[in-house]
C-alpha positions in Angstrom: 158.1 -148.6 55.7 162.1 -149.2 54.6 165.2 -147.9 56.7 167.3 -147.5 53.7 167.2 -147.8 49.9 170.0 -150.1 49.4 172.2 -152.4 51.9 175.3 -152.9 50.7 177.3 -156.4 52.1 181.0 -157.1 51.2 184.4 -156.1 51.7 185.7 -152.1 52.2 189.2 -152.9 50.1 192.9 -150.7 50.5 193.6 -151.5 46.9 197.1 -151.3 45.1 197.4 -150.0 41.7 200.0 -150.7 39.1 200.4 -148.5 35.6 203.4 -149.2 33.9 205.3 -150.3 36.9 204.0 -147.2 38.9 202.3 -147.9 41.7 199.8 -146.2 44.2 197.4 -147.3 46.9 193.4 -146.2 47.1 190.1 -147.5 48.5 188.2 -149.9 46.7 185.8 -153.1 46.5 182.0 -152.2 45.2 180.6 -151.5 48.6 182.7 -148.3 47.9 182.3 -147.4 44.8 178.7 -148.7 44.7 178.3 -147.7 47.5 178.9 -144.0 46.8 177.0 -143.1 43.3 174.1 -144.8 44.6 174.5 -142.0 47.3 175.4 -139.5 44.8 172.2 -140.1 42.5 170.5 -139.6 45.8 169.2 -143.0 47.1 170.3 -144.5 51.2 172.7 -146.4 51.4 173.6 -148.9 54.0 177.6 -150.2 53.8 178.4 -153.6 55.3 182.3 -154.1 55.2 184.5 -155.7 57.8 187.9 -154.4 58.0 191.2 -154.0 59.9 190.2 -151.5 62.9 193.6 -148.7 62.2 191.9 -148.5 58.2 188.8 -147.3 59.5 189.4 -143.4 59.3 189.6 -144.3 55.3 185.4 -145.1 56.0 184.9 -141.4 56.4 184.7 -140.8 52.9 181.7 -142.8 52.6 180.1 -141.6 55.9 180.9 -137.9 55.3 178.6 -138.7 52.3 175.3 -139.7 54.4 176.4 -143.5 53.6 175.7 -145.7 56.9 178.3 -147.9 57.7 178.2 -150.7 59.8 182.0 -152.2 59.9 183.0 -154.9 62.1 186.6 -155.2 63.1 189.2 -158.2 61.1 192.8 -159.0 61.6 193.3 -157.8 57.9 192.2 -155.6 55.3 191.0 -156.6 51.9 192.8 -156.0 49.5 193.5 -156.0 45.3 196.9 -155.5 43.7 195.4 -154.2 40.2 198.1 -154.5 37.5 198.2 -152.6 34.3 199.5 -151.4 31.3 199.0 -148.0 30.4 198.2 -148.9 26.8 195.8 -151.2 27.2 193.7 -150.4 30.8 191.0 -153.4 30.2 193.5 -155.8 30.8 194.5 -156.4 34.5 196.4 -158.6 36.6 195.0 -159.5 40.4 196.5 -160.4 42.5 195.0 -160.6 47.0 196.9 -158.1 49.5 194.8 -159.2 52.5 191.4 -160.9 53.8 188.9 -159.9 56.2 187.8 -163.1 56.5 183.5 -164.1 56.4 180.6 -161.8 57.7 178.3 -163.4 60.3 174.5 -163.0 60.8 175.1 -161.0 63.5 177.1 -158.3 61.9 174.2 -157.9 60.0 171.5 -154.6 61.1 168.8 -155.1 61.9 166.8 -152.6 58.9 164.5 -153.3 56.0 166.0 -152.1 53.1 164.3 -151.9 49.1 167.0 -154.1 48.2 169.8 -155.8 49.1 173.4 -155.4 46.5 175.5 -159.0 48.0 178.4 -157.5 46.6 182.2 -159.8 47.6 185.5 -158.8 46.9 186.0 -162.9 46.4 185.1 -166.3 47.8 185.3 -167.0 51.0 182.8 -163.3 52.5 179.6 -164.7 52.0 179.1 -168.0 52.8 175.3 -169.4 51.2 173.2 -169.9 54.3 173.5 -166.4 55.0 172.7 -165.5 50.6 169.4 -168.1 51.5 168.7 -165.7 55.0 169.4 -162.5 53.2 167.2 -163.5 50.8 164.1 -164.1 53.3 164.5 -160.3 54.4 164.7 -158.5 51.1 165.0 -158.3 47.3 168.9 -159.7 46.8 171.0 -158.1 44.5 174.5 -160.3 43.7 177.5 -160.1 42.1 178.8 -163.6 40.9 182.6 -162.5 41.6 181.8 -163.0 45.1 181.5 -167.0 44.1 183.9 -167.5 41.1 186.7 -165.2 41.6 189.3 -167.3 44.6 192.8 -166.6 45.5 195.0 -169.9 44.6 199.2 -168.9 44.9 198.5 -165.7 45.2 196.2 -165.2 42.1 192.6 -164.9 42.1 191.8 -167.4 39.6 187.9 -168.1 38.5 186.6 -171.2 39.6 182.7 -172.5 38.7 180.0 -172.4 41.5 179.1 -175.5 42.7 176.0 -174.7 44.0 175.6 -172.4 41.5 171.9 -173.4 41.2 170.9 -172.9 45.3 172.3 -169.7 45.4 170.8 -168.0 42.4 167.6 -169.5 43.4 167.9 -166.1 46.2 168.7 -163.5 43.7 166.5 -160.6 41.7 169.2 -159.3 39.9 172.5 -161.1 39.1 175.3 -159.4 37.7 178.6 -160.9 36.2 181.6 -160.0 33.4 181.6 -161.7 29.9 184.5 -163.7 31.7 182.2 -164.8 33.9 179.0 -165.0 32.1 181.1 -167.5 29.6 182.7 -169.4 32.9 179.1 -170.1 34.3 177.3 -171.1 31.0 179.5 -172.2 27.9 178.4 -169.3 26.1 180.3 -166.8 24.8 177.0 -164.4 23.1 176.2 -162.6 26.0 172.5 -162.5 25.2 172.3 -166.0 25.2 174.7 -166.7 28.8 171.9 -163.8 30.1 168.6 -165.8 28.8 170.4 -169.1 30.3 171.7 -167.7 33.5 167.8 -165.8 34.2 167.4 -169.4 34.3 168.2 -170.1 37.7 166.1 -167.6 39.6 166.9 -164.2 38.8 164.5 -161.5 37.6 167.0 -160.3 35.4 170.7 -160.6 35.0 173.7 -157.4 33.8 176.4 -158.5 31.9 179.4 -155.8 31.8 182.0 -155.8 28.9 184.5 -153.8 28.1 181.7 -151.9 25.4 179.2 -151.5 28.1 176.1 -152.9 29.5 173.1 -155.7 27.8 170.8 -157.0 30.4 168.3 -159.2 30.7 164.9 -158.1 31.8 161.3 -158.6 31.4 161.6 -161.3 28.8 164.2 -158.5 27.1 166.8 -157.6 26.1 168.3 -154.0 26.9 171.9 -152.9 25.2 173.9 -149.3 26.3 177.2 -148.5 25.4 180.4 -147.0 27.8 181.1 -143.8 26.1 184.2 -143.1 28.5 186.1 -140.6 26.5 189.6 -142.1 28.8 190.6 -145.0 31.0 192.2 -143.3 34.0 189.4 -145.0 35.9 188.6 -148.5 35.1 188.9 -150.0 38.5 185.7 -149.9 39.4 183.7 -150.1 36.6 181.0 -153.2 36.8 180.6 -152.8 40.5 179.7 -148.6 39.7 177.9 -149.9 36.6 175.4 -153.4 38.5 174.8 -150.3 41.9 173.5 -147.7 39.6 171.5 -149.8 37.1 169.7 -151.9 40.1 169.8 -148.1 42.1 168.0 -147.1 38.5 165.9 -149.2 39.0 164.2 -148.3 41.7 162.5 -146.1 40.0 162.8 -146.8 36.3 162.1 -149.4 34.0 164.9 -152.2 33.2 165.9 -150.3 29.9 166.2 -147.0 31.3 168.2 -147.6 34.1 170.5 -149.6 31.2 171.2 -146.4 29.7 171.9 -144.5 33.3 174.5 -147.2 34.4 176.4 -146.8 31.5 176.1 -143.1 31.4 177.4 -142.7 35.0 180.1 -145.8 34.4 181.2 -143.5 31.5 182.1 -141.0 33.3 182.8 -143.3 36.2 186.1 -144.8 33.8 187.6 -141.2 33.2 188.8 -140.3 36.3 190.1 -142.8 38.8 187.9 -143.1 42.4 184.5 -143.3 42.7 181.6 -141.1 40.8 182.0 -138.0 41.2 179.4 -136.8 39.3 175.1 -136.0 40.1 171.9 -137.4 38.9 172.3 -134.5 36.2 175.5 -134.6 35.1 174.1 -138.2 34.5 171.3 -137.2 32.2 173.9 -134.5 30.7 175.9 -137.0 29.5 172.0 -139.0 28.3 171.8 -135.8 26.7 175.3 -135.8 24.8 176.2 -132.9 26.5 178.5 -134.1 29.3 181.9 -132.8 30.1 184.7 -134.5 30.3 
């Protein structure tokens, strides 16, 4: 009935990570962190992205795992500079490095997916009209950052989403981090923020913060902590958590999916790059037997 389990729409990125002044360049974007994690869970994944032709070889890492990559050429490859201090990997300064442009309807493959994750890096990648069109074809998971994180004078800043009601009415699964949720609702309490966001239409709301994930689904709150031993792989935390929660929901309850996502995200944060484990590793981590 379906051509793929999960289709992901968003920019693949070449990011610059700066820790205590030492910089390195790495692949990034939610389609990368989330797509790899979903594939390692055994799900079929199709990634729809845009990037500069010279950066196409970097997509080989996903293709080698069996991810179907549909990439359109763009004048630039998107990227973000993430600046951290090693003594506080929770906080970062984000600066845009490039922007691959907006997706067109023609760039979306004619395939059937159990769910489509719309996961832009910044505002401008996916239009409201494209989001609405996608929602007529399949269930939608949406990362709010792609509509509220805006490049302004060389920085990435949060801006209110003026058409939030219209946009969220299309969404089944919504993800936001603590700062985004507070800006969108005015609520500092994550449980109240999740309930308020769900009133716009999303059936399930996934909110992340440094300590773990909070999910509002089926009239109940589910919380699961992150238990990372180190934070060497902090970048990509929310991308991994959201993708694995939605992937888990294809076969599990909201509570089970939240715990699975928290376990995988905890492991991912301990090492740079995408999660490199397996479903067995995640189950062992849930049981408290996972290695560092």
